[in-house]
N, C-alpha and C positions, 0 to 999 in steps of 0.2 A: 559567457554561457547564458544565452537568452532562450530559455525554454518557451516562453510565451510567443516570442517573435517567430520561432520556427513552427509552432502550432498554428499561428495566424496565417503563415504562408500556406499551409495545407488547407485550412478552413476556406481561404479565398478561392482555392482551385479544386475543391472536392467535387466529385461527380456522383458519389453514392451516399453521402451523408450531408444533411443540410440542417443548419440551426434555424429554427422557426422563431423569429424574434417577437412575433405577436404573442405566442404562447409563453415565451421567456418573460416578456414584460408583464403579462397578467399574473404569472406565478410570483414574480418578484414583488408585485404590488401587494399581494396578500401575505408575503413572507414576514414572519415575526421571530423574535429571539426566544420566546417562551418555550421551555422544554428542550432547548438545544443542549446536546451532551457531547462529551468526548468518549471515544470507544472504551477508554480505561474505566469509565464509570459502569460499564456493562460487562467487564471482564469476569469470567467464571472463577478465575484464580485471583485471590486477593493480593494484588500487587503491592499493597502496603506492608506485606511481610518482608519485602526485600529492602535492603538499605545500601547506600553508597555504591561502591564498585560492583556489588552483586546485582543491584538494580540495573545499572548501565550496561553491564555485560549481558544480562538477560535481555535487555532491550535490543542490543545488537544481534544477538542470536535469533530472537523471534523475528526481527525485521528481515534478516537474511533469508529466512524460510517462508516469507509471506508471499507465496505465489501458488497458483494452479492447484486448488484443492478439489476440483470437480472430477468426477469419474463415475463409472458404473461397474460394480457397486460403489456407492459414495463412501469415502473415508470418513470416519468419525471416531471419537473417543468417548468413554464413559468417565464421568468425574462427579463425585458427590451425588451419585444416584441419577444423573441426567446425561443425556447424549448431546454432544456438541460436535459440529463440523466446521469447516472453513477456518477463518482466523481465530474464532473463539475456541474451536477444537484444538488448534495449535497452542493457544495460551493454556488451555486446560491440560494438555499433554505435558508441556514444559513445566507448568506449575506442579503437577503431580510428580514429575521427576525431581524437582527441588524438594518436595516434601518427603520423597523417598531417598534423599541424600545422594542423588546422582549429580556429579559435579559439572552440570552443563554450563556454568559460568566460569569455569576454569579453562584458561587458554591451552594449557598442556593437554587436558582431556579432549578438548575440541580438535586440536591438531592431530591427535591420534585416533580420531573417531573411526569406528568400524561399523559395517552395515548392521551387525548384531546389536551394537550399542543403540543405534538410532531406531532399530526395530522395537526394542524394549521401550524406548522413550515415547515413540508414536503409537505404541500399544496394539495395533488393532488387526481385526479380522480382514478388513478391506485394506489393501496396500495403498498408501498415499501415492498419487502420481509423481513421476520424476524423482523416484526414491534415490537412485544412484547419484543424481545431480545434487540432491540435498546433502548426502554424505560428503561429496567433494566440496560443497560450499562451506560446510561446517569445518572441514579440515583447513580450508583457506582462511576462514575467520580466525581460527585458533593459531595458525601459523603466523599470520600477519600481526595479530595482537601480541603474540609472544616475541616475535622478531623485531617489531618496530615500536611497540607501545608498552613494553614491560608488562604485558598481560592485562592491561587496563584500558578499556575504551575511554575512560575519563581523561587519559593523557592526550588522546586525539582531540577531545572536546576542549580541553584547556588550551591546547596549541592553536585552536581556531579563534581564540580571543573573544569569545562571545558573539561572533558574527555568523549568521546562518549561511551566507554564501560561501564563506571560507570553510565552514564545516562541511558543507555539501561537496565542495571541490576536494577536500581532504578524504572524504569517504570514497568518492568515485576514483580518485587517483590511487588509493591504497588497497581497495577491495574490488577486484575486477568483477565480481558477481553483482555488484551494485550498478555497474554501467548499463545504460538502457537508452539506446538511440536507434533510429531507423533512417532509411533514405526514401525520399519522395521527389520525383521529378528532378533527380540528380542533386538534391539538397539534403543536408543532414537535418533530421528532426529529433529534437531532444525531449526525453520524457523523465527519466530518472525517478520512476515511481517509488521504488523501495527506498532510495537514498533520501528523497524529499520527505517521505513519511518519517524516516529515522531522525532526521534533523528536526522537523516540526514537532515531533512528540517528545523530544529530549527534555525541554524545560518542564513539560507537564509531568513527566515521570520523576524528574529530580525533585520537584515540589511534592509529589505524592510520597516520595521516600523521606520527606522531612527536610530537604535541603532548599537552597535558594538559587535561582538562576533566571537571569534575563537574557534575551538574545536580540541583537540588532538585526535589522533587515529580514526578519522572518516574514514580513509582508511581501517580500519579493518572491517567495515560494508560490508555486502554482498548485492547482488541483493535481491529484495523482491518478493518472489514467489507468484504470483497472477493468474488471468485468462489471462490477456492480454499478458504478457511476453512470456509464452510458446506458445500462439497462433502465435505471431510474429515470434518467433524462428522456429516454425514448418513451417510457410509460407515461411521463408527464406531457408528452407532445413537444418537448423542447428540441429533441433530436428527431429527425425524420430520415428513414433509410429508403434508398431506391428499391424498386420491386425485387431486383436480383439479390441485393444484400438482405432485404427483409426475409426473403425465402430461405436463404442460407441460415440466418440466425434463428428463425422460427422453426426450422427443421433440425436445428442443432447440428448442422454440418460444421466440420472443422474449417476454420479460416486461417490460412497460412501466416505464420509469423513474418513480419516485415512486408507483407503484401500491401498493395495500395488500399484494399478494403480495411485491413486492420489498422493501418496508419491513419486513415481518415476517421475511423471510429474514435481512436485515442486522441488525436489532435483536436477534433471538434469537441470532444468532452472537455479538454483543458480550456479551450477558448470560450466555450459556452459558459463555463463557471466563472471565467474572468468577466464576461459580459454581465452575468448575474450579479457579481460583486459590485461592479460599477453602478448598476441600477439600484441595488439595495442600499448602497452607501449614500444615496441621495437623502435617505431618512434614518438609516441605522448604521452603527459602527460595527462593520463585519469585515472579515478577511476572506480570501478565497479558501483558506484552510478551514474556517468555520463552516462554510457552505459545503466543502468537501466532506467534512465529518458528518454533517447533518444528512446529506444525501446518502452517504454510505450506510449510516444506521437505518435509514428508510429501506435500503436494499436488503437488510437482514430480516425483514418482515414481509409476509405475504399481504398484498393489498389488491383491490379491484383494478383491473386493467393492466396488471403486471405483464410485461413481455419477458421472454427468455433473455439471458445474457449470451454474448457471442463466445464461441469456443475456440481458443487458441492455446496450443501447448507451448509454454514458455516459462523460463525461470524469472522473467522480468516482472510478472504480476500474476 
């Protein structure tokens, strides 16, 4: 399962997306670790309230729904007097459900999920995109947890023996909604965005819940190709789009899932962050995941020169 190799294949042959190595080099020269955070430190819901299996099942549920938050009107939730959208909106909604004693970490409840149940959890006036797909995904998560892992995501983790690659393969093979690959010039291109995030974040959340966990081969995980990472890389000048692609993205036109344009955006994002990690490691100890998290958090804030993100309707990211 070589995600990086398949993304490199696309990057070498891309016609509409280019990695600007001069911009990449200058950005990496000025890169520093000061202020680097993980998204859990910014979560509106205090994840420290969760323990053990509740934390890990919450992590699986949230990760399974981590896709396609954009729309018009934009979906959001209100939590503790503030409005949140996107990933933080999802965390706020799920956290509020926990506080209201909705059993969203219980496999049986998830397996029997109804549209009305999820509507109450996600709260809001503006309907979240791909709502029906989210209901089906939560049913899948609950059914697989109950049928194969005794209702506990921790059993899958333990069965992976502390190896990131083994855990990634177990997630993908057992939960179809975490599969994420495309085709480009008759070759498979692997991304596994949600699955990689799920694996990479597991040790962080275990420690946050007061446990201990180390994971081998976590450095083999790549960046997770979504909306915000290529947006940030383009705004930094590290990714450059062809005129026809730039027009589509800037005009917020839909870009078809699995089209060459979409695959080139995602693959070049993964490969650019790999190149950044190689460059930065000449002077600092970082992983591709560190850079992924740093750039993603940058994408949550408005800043000068920001470009729009591409629009693709998909449950993959």
